[in-house]
C-alpha positions as CSV (number, residue, x, y, z in Angstrom):
1,X,23.9,29.1,-2.9
2,X,21.6,32.2,-3.0
3,X,18.5,30.4,-5.0
4,X,15.5,29.9,-2.7
5,X,13.5,26.7,-1.6
6,X,10.1,26.8,-2.8
7,X,6.8,25.5,-0.9
8,X,3.2,25.4,-2.0
9,X,0.2,24.1,-0.4
10,X,-3.5,24.5,-0.8
11,X,-3.5,27.1,2.3
12,X,-1.7,27.5,5.6
13,X,-1.0,23.7,6.4
14,X,2.5,23.4,4.7
15,X,3.8,26.4,6.9
16,X,4.2,23.7,9.6
17,X,6.9,22.4,7.4
18,X,8.4,25.5,6.3
19,X,8.7,26.0,10.3
20,X,10.8,23.1,10.5
21,X,12.9,24.0,7.3
22,X,13.7,27.1,9.3
23,X,14.6,25.4,12.4
24,X,16.9,22.9,10.5
25,X,18.3,25.1,7.8
26,X,18.2,28.6,9.1
27,X,20.3,30.3,6.3
28,X,17.8,29.2,3.3
29,X,15.9,31.6,1.6
30,X,12.4,30.4,1.2
31,X,9.3,31.2,-0.8
32,X,5.7,30.0,0.2
33,X,3.0,29.9,-2.0
34,X,-0.5,29.1,-0.3
35,X,-3.3,28.6,-3.2
36,X,-5.9,29.7,-1.0
37,X,-8.3,30.6,-3.9
38,X,-8.6,26.7,-4.7
39,X,-8.5,25.6,-0.9
40,X,-9.3,23.0,0.1
41,X,-7.6,20.3,-2.2
42,X,-8.9,17.5,-0.1
43,X,-12.5,17.6,-1.9
44,X,-11.1,18.3,-5.4
45,X,-10.8,15.7,-8.0
46,X,-7.2,14.3,-8.9
47,X,-7.4,16.3,-12.3
48,X,-8.0,19.7,-10.5
49,X,-5.5,18.7,-7.9
50,X,-2.8,18.1,-10.5
51,X,-3.7,21.2,-12.6
52,X,-3.2,23.4,-9.5
53,X,0.0,21.6,-8.5
54,X,1.5,22.3,-11.9
55,X,0.5,25.9,-11.7
56,X,1.9,26.4,-8.4
57,X,5.3,24.9,-9.3
58,X,5.5,27.0,-12.5
59,X,4.9,30.1,-10.4
60,X,7.8,29.0,-7.9
61,X,10.2,28.1,-10.7
62,X,9.8,31.5,-12.3
63,X,11.3,32.7,-9.0
64,X,14.4,30.7,-9.5
65,X,13.9,28.0,-6.7
66,X,16.6,25.2,-6.5
67,X,14.5,22.9,-4.7
68,X,10.6,22.3,-4.4
69,X,8.9,21.1,-1.3
70,X,5.1,20.0,-1.4
71,X,4.0,20.1,2.1
72,X,0.4,18.9,1.1
73,X,-0.5,15.2,1.4
74,X,-3.4,15.7,-1.0
75,X,-1.2,17.1,-3.7
76,X,1.7,14.6,-3.0
77,X,-0.9,11.7,-3.6
78,X,-1.9,12.9,-6.9
79,X,1.0,15.2,-8.4
80,X,4.2,14.3,-6.7
81,X,5.5,11.6,-9.3
82,X,3.9,13.7,-12.1
83,X,6.0,17.0,-11.2
84,X,9.3,14.7,-10.4
85,X,9.1,13.7,-14.2
86,X,8.3,17.2,-15.6
87,X,10.4,19.4,-13.3
88,X,14.3,20.0,-13.6
89,X,14.8,20.4,-9.9
90,X,14.4,18.1,-7.0
91,X,11.2,17.7,-5.3
92,X,10.4,16.6,-1.8
93,X,7.0,15.5,-0.5
94,X,5.7,14.5,2.7
95,X,4.5,11.0,2.0
96,X,8.3,9.4,2.4
97,X,8.8,10.9,5.7
98,X,5.5,9.9,7.0
99,X,6.2,6.4,5.7
100,X,9.6,6.3,7.6
101,X,7.9,7.0,10.7
102,X,5.2,4.2,10.7
103,X,7.1,1.1,10.2
104,X,7.4,0.3,13.8
105,X,3.8,0.1,14.5
106,X,1.2,-2.8,13.7
107,X,-1.9,-0.8,13.9
108,X,-2.2,2.5,12.2
109,X,-4.8,4.8,11.6
110,X,-4.4,7.2,8.3
111,X,-6.1,10.5,9.1
112,X,-6.3,12.6,6.0
113,X,-8.5,14.6,3.5
114,X,-11.0,12.7,1.4
115,X,-8.8,12.8,-1.6
116,X,-5.9,11.6,0.5
117,X,-7.6,8.6,1.8
118,X,-9.6,7.7,-1.5
119,X,-6.1,7.8,-3.5
120,X,-5.2,4.6,-1.4
121,X,-1.5,5.6,-1.9
122,X,-0.7,5.8,2.0
123,X,-2.4,2.4,2.5
124,X,-0.4,0.8,-0.6
125,X,3.0,2.0,0.7
126,X,2.4,1.3,4.3
127,X,1.4,-2.6,3.3
128,X,4.6,-2.7,1.1
129,X,6.4,-2.1,4.0
130,X,4.7,-4.5,6.3
131,X,2.2,-6.8,4.9
132,X,0.8,-7.8,8.3
133,X,0.0,-4.2,9.5
134,X,-3.7,-3.3,10.2
135,X,-4.6,0.0,8.8
136,X,-7.6,2.2,9.5
137,X,-8.1,4.7,6.7
138,X,-10.4,7.7,7.9
139,X,-11.3,10.6,5.9
140,X,-11.6,13.8,8.1
141,X,-13.0,16.5,5.5
142,X,-14.1,18.9,8.2
143,X,-10.7,19.5,9.9
144,X,-9.5,21.6,7.3
145,X,-11.8,24.2,6.8
146,X,-12.2,24.1,10.6
147,X,-8.6,24.9,11.2
148,X,-8.5,27.4,8.4
149,X,-11.3,29.4,10.0
150,X,-9.6,29.5,13.5
151,X,-11.7,26.9,15.3
152,X,-9.2,24.3,16.2
153,X,-9.5,25.1,20.0
154,X,-13.2,25.5,19.8
155,X,-15.8,22.9,21.2
156,X,-16.6,22.3,17.8
157,X,-13.2,20.8,17.0
158,X,-13.8,18.4,19.8
159,X,-17.3,17.4,18.8
160,X,-16.3,16.7,15.2
161,X,-13.2,14.8,16.5
162,X,-15.2,12.7,18.3
163,X,-17.7,11.8,15.3
164,X,-14.4,10.9,13.2
165,X,-12.4,9.1,15.7
166,X,-14.8,7.2,18.0
167,X,-14.8,4.2,16.2
168,X,-10.9,4.0,16.3
169,X,-10.6,4.1,20.2
170,X,-8.8,1.1,21.4
171,X,-8.0,-0.4,17.9
172,X,-4.8,1.7,16.9
173,X,-1.4,2.3,18.5
174,X,-0.5,5.1,15.8
175,X,-2.2,7.7,14.0
176,X,-0.4,9.3,10.8
177,X,-1.5,12.8,10.4
178,X,-1.8,12.9,6.7
179,X,-2.5,16.5,6.2
180,X,-0.1,19.3,7.5
181,X,-3.2,21.2,9.0
182,X,-3.9,18.5,11.7
183,X,-0.9,19.3,13.8
184,X,-2.8,22.1,15.2
185,X,-5.5,19.7,16.5
186,X,-2.9,17.6,18.3
187,X,-4.4,18.4,21.6
188,X,-7.8,17.4,20.7
189,X,-6.7,14.2,18.9
190,X,-4.7,13.4,22.0
191,X,-7.7,13.6,24.1
192,X,-9.8,11.6,21.8
193,X,-7.6,8.8,20.8
194,X,-5.7,8.3,24.2
195,X,-2.2,9.2,25.4
196,X,-1.0,5.8,24.2
197,X,-1.5,6.5,20.6
198,X,1.5,8.1,18.7
199,X,0.7,11.0,16.6
200,X,3.0,10.8,13.7
201,X,3.9,14.1,11.7
202,X,6.3,14.1,8.9
203,X,7.3,17.8,8.9
204,X,10.7,17.3,10.8
205,X,11.5,14.1,8.4
206,X,10.8,16.2,5.5
207,X,13.4,19.0,6.7
208,X,15.9,16.2,7.2
209,X,15.5,15.0,3.5
210,X,15.8,18.5,2.0
211,X,19.0,19.0,4.0
212,X,20.4,15.9,2.9
213,X,19.9,16.5,-0.7
214,X,21.2,20.2,-0.4
215,X,24.2,18.8,1.2
216,X,24.6,16.2,-1.7
217,X,24.5,18.7,-4.4
218,X,26.3,21.4,-2.7
219,X,23.6,24.0,-2.7
220,X,23.5,25.0,0.8
221,X,23.4,28.5,1.6
222,X,26.2,29.3,3.8
223,X,26.1,32.9,3.8
224,X,25.5,34.5,7.3
225,X,23.3,37.4,6.2
226,X,19.6,37.2,7.2
227,X,17.6,34.7,4.8
228,X,14.7,36.2,2.8
229,X,11.3,34.7,3.4
230,X,8.5,35.5,0.9
231,X,4.9,34.6,1.2
232,X,2.2,34.5,-1.5
233,X,-1.4,33.5,-1.4
234,X,-3.7,33.3,-4.5
235,X,-6.6,34.9,-2.6
236,X,-6.9,37.3,0.6
237,X,-3.5,37.9,1.4
238,X,-4.3,39.8,4.6
239,X,-6.3,36.7,5.9
240,X,-3.2,34.7,5.2
241,X,-1.1,37.1,7.1
242,X,-3.5,37.1,10.0
243,X,-3.9,33.2,10.0
244,X,-0.3,32.2,9.0
245,X,1.0,32.9,12.3
246,X,-1.0,29.7,14.0
247,X,1.1,27.6,11.6
248,X,4.5,29.4,11.4
249,X,4.9,30.3,14.9
250,X,5.7,33.9,14.2
251,X,4.3,36.9,12.8
252,X,4.2,37.0,8.9
253,X,5.0,40.7,8.1
254,X,3.8,40.8,4.3
255,X,1.8,38.4,2.1
256,X,1.7,39.4,-1.7
257,X,-1.4,38.5,-3.9
258,X,-0.3,35.8,-6.8
259,X,-2.6,37.0,-9.6
260,X,-1.7,34.1,-12.0
261,X,-3.7,31.4,-10.1
């Protein structure tokens, strides 16, 4: 099936999920929308995040997508269930894959944006799986702008990580990276939390769920012609093209401006 898969995020972070989709489903056409004009979602109200999510989904639906991925934890916390009720296509978020990976741990830190942590969604869902789990929910609001500006390997990143994570040292055995930007800080997080703390990323699990849905619906693209990838940004396409490589792993040749957002 030639119809593309659509993805949207507030910025670059969702490209880490798109990268895993490319690995697992190399024949699929993909469209990615970075809503950089409204970045970051993590300090926005739930109402604003829902409004942005609806606009992003509408933009992608106009391009004939067969499945929507929301690789943004904040958008998933506030808008995933709403969009599932409103849209006529399958929607995959990053919450379920993350939850599937934490059930074997007993002392879990949730690292996310302020909005994600304050929603309480992860805390509630993890406790449904295991009422005896000990949860340490930690908002890390400076991580996203730090990464978006290319400072993820700067000494500033280490200092900010120390500030956020110092109180967690020795108390946890796993940390759920509840933001798709945070994998770029993996080295810093490993150093601060210790090698014995598992860092959990839902990107691979998200790709596996997408493949399962497409197989069940007989919607896999089986053509061997090179797939087509499109990238859109609601602000500063050139910046998105430049920094997108950090998240996607390969050069992004062209980013178009989405003037509707």
